[in-house]
N, C-alpha and C positions, 0 to 999 in steps of 0.2 A: 504492499498499499504506499501511496505517495505521502502518507500524514505520519507515517511510522517514525520519522526522525523529527518532525515537526514541533517546534514548543508550543506549549499551548498558550502561550500570549500571542501566538501569530493570529490566530483567530478563535476567541473563547466562545464563539457561536459553533465552531465545529466540532469541539470536544464531546464525545460521545461517551456513553457509560464504562466503555471499555476501556477509555484513554484516562478516565477519572479512576478507575480500579490502579491501573497500571502505574499511575503517578503516586496513589496514594499507598501503596503495595513498595514501590520504590522509596518513598518517602520514610516508611515505615521502617524498612530494612537498614536505610541509612543511619534513621535514628538510634538504631541500636548500637552501632558502630561509634556514633559521635557520643551518645550518652556516657557509654563504658569508658571513652576517651578522655572527657572531662570531668569525670566523677570526682578525683581527689580535689580538683579546683573548685568545682560545686560546693564540697564540704566546706573547705578552706572559707569560701566567700560567705556562706551562710553562718558560720561561725563567727566573722567577723563582723557580718551586717547585724548579729542579734546580740551583739555585744560580748558574746564569748564567758570568759572568766575575765573581770576587773579589764573591762574594753581591751582587750587584747589586741595587738597588732596580727600583719598578715605573718609576720616571722614567728611571733610568739605563739600564733594558732598552730601552725605547723609543727613546732617543737612540741605544743601540748599534746596534740594529737599523736605525734610519733612515740611519743612517752606513754603515752594510753594504751598503745596496741601495736606500736610498729608499721610497718609498712600495712598491713592487712587492716589498720585502723583508717586508712585511707580509702579502703573500698568497702567499710561496715555498709551495708545497705544497698549496694551497687545493683544488685539484682531486681530490686523493687524499682529503681530508676530506670534501668534500661527497659523493664517490662511496662512500665509507665509511658515512657517516652516512645516505645514501640507502637502501643495502642493512640497515643495522643496524636501522632504524625498522620498513623494511618485515617483515623477519624477527619482530623483537620484538613488534609490535603483532598480526601474523596468530598467533603462538604464544599470545600474552597473550588474544584473544579467543577461543581454542581452549581453553585452558586453565581458564579462568573457567566457560564452559560445562561442561565436564566436572567441576571442582571443587564448582560449584554443586549439582551432585547429591549429592557427600558431605558437604558443608558447609552449615550453616543459614545462620552469619554471613557477610553479605557482605561485611563488613571483612576477614575473613580470607581470604575468596576471592580480593579485592584484594591484598593481602599476599603470598599463595602464588603465585598466578599472575604477578604482577608479579616477583617473584623469581625462579621456575623460568623463565621466559621469558629471561631476562637470558642463561642459559647456552646458548640456541639459536643465538644470532648470533654468539659469541665465535669458533669456528673460523675465519670468515671475516673477522671486524673487529677482534681482538685485534692483528695486524699492524699494521693502520692507526694503533692507539691507541699502540702503541710507535712509530711513525714520529711521530704528533704531539708524544709528547712529548720525543724526541730530538732534532726539527727545530728546535726553538725556541733549544737551545743550539749547534747545530750551526754549522762556520765557514760563514761566506755563499759561498764558493766551491763548497761541497759541493751537487752535484744531488740530485733526490728518490731516484736509484737509489743513490747513494753513502750517503747517510743509512740506507738499508733494509740496504745491504751492511754497515754498519758495526753495525748492530743484530745480524745474523747473526754477525758477525765476535766482538761482544762474549761469546758465550756459547758459541763454538765449534760454530756448526750452526744449522739453521733453529730450533730451540728459543728462540734470542733474539729471535726474531717473537713470543713468546710469554712473554715476561719481566713478571713481574707477575702471572702465572696464578691464582698462589697466593692474592692478594687476592680472588679471587671468593668462596671459600664465606662471606665476609663481607661486600663490596662487593655482591653479589647482592642484599643486603636494600635496597640504597638506591633503587634503581627500584619494588621493592615497595611500600616506604613512601611512594613519591612517587605511585604508583597510588591507596595507599589513602587517602592525602590529596584527592588531586585527585577522585576520584569520590566521595568522602564530602560533598566540598563541593559538588561538581556535582549531586549526587542531593539534597541539600537544598534548592539555589535553585532546581531543577526544578520540585521540589515544592511549594515555597512561592509560586512566580509562576506556576503551573500553565501552563509552558510546556514544550516538547520538546527545543529546542534553547538552548545558552548564547550570548551575546551575545560579539562578539570581545573587548571588554573584560573579561567575565565569565572567560574563557576563558583569557585573557592573565595575570589575576590571579591565578586558582587555581593555573595552572602555576607560577607565581613563586614561590607562597606553598608549594606542594608540593613543589618543588626545594629551596627554603630549608631547610625542616625538615630534609628528608633528608640534604641536604649536612653541615648543623650537626652532626646525629646522628653520621655517620660519617666526619666530615673528616680526624681522624689516621691511618684507614687508608687513606684518599687520597692523602694526603700520603706516608704511606710506600710505597705502590705505585709513586709518581713516582718515590722514590729507587730503588728495586728496577730500575725500567725503564731508567733512566740508566746504571745500572752502579754506585750509591753503595752498595747496599744490602746487608746483612749475609747470609752466605751459611748456610741451615739444611742442614747436609751429610747429617744423618740424615732428617729428614723435611721436604721443600718446605712443607709446609702450616703451618711454624711461621716459616717466611722472613719472613711480614709481621709477625707479631707480634714478632719479634726484633727489626725494623726499628724497630718503635714503639718499644720499648724502649730501642733505641740512641738515638733521636731525643730522648727525656725524660732519658736521663744526659747527654748533650751539651748539651742546650740547655734543658732544663728542660720545664715544662707548656706554656709559650708556643710554645717551639719545634715542639710536635705542631701548633698551631693558625697556623704559619706560611703567609703566602699564603691565606688563608682568606678575606678581602675579596676578592680578584682572583677567585676561584674562583667565589664566591657572584653577583659581577656575572657573571662568564662563563655559570655555569651557571643561573642564575635567568633572563637574559635569553634563553638560547636554550631553555630548557623553556617558558618563556611564549611565544615567537614558535612553538613547535612545536605547543603544544596549539591556539593560536589558530588557526592555519594548518588545524590537522589537522581541528577541528571543522567548519570551511565546505568544506575540500576534500572530506572524508569524505561530507559531507550531498550533496554535489554529485556524486559518485561513485555513491552509492546511487539516486540519482535517475536517473541516466544507465543503469545496467545495469537498474532494474527498469521504469523508464519512468514 
């Protein structure tokens, strides 16, 4: 088929369910590799972002984690992260592809299609993957003797029930725009590159670079809310008694009052390293794996 190697961004209206499945499967497999590769960085970043013990620096957090269990401590819970990321990316990219197809009928601007499809698709996986996100945030600061199950139990107990596994969900009316911005930037760069080079697929280096750039821009734009969400998930957040949608904004205000504007960007270098590397690896593997899956399906 002449569409086998064609980017989904070339014409969202042409995406068929099999294309969406191939893209989702490719992204899911790619997520397994990227999640495993950056897990130690994720662990350290979450420990520093949540305050760790006595507001540790990155170096202090690395030393503390190593002393608590050696190299193995940096991979505690990695299976949960890998499984959660695989599920998340399959659901996200399948929903993203289908939403792009539907929205392209309504909107003529492809950038708006990417932005809205990328943002709306984020809500599709949250019911399954939000508990994994809470676990990852809490595991960095958890005592070394706590098992994976005990970390989950602590999350449940922190909110008096299963809603503890969805702590920080109030952040997503804002944070759902992060993947939307990421997809908009990536697809824009990808479309320009493919058009100028007269090729149908990106090279691995191009996919890696564009993924890193897209994630960096999205992260910098929304980082204060990313940091506030982590505080809420670890149990340090301000409570919004009347309206939970204000919980995140109240936390942002609290951080600004106590630490000033620099406090809103505390931990951003670590998050940029983790997030950009994760996204770069994801997009690089996804481009190749999705193409291979399409060829196998269509023949």
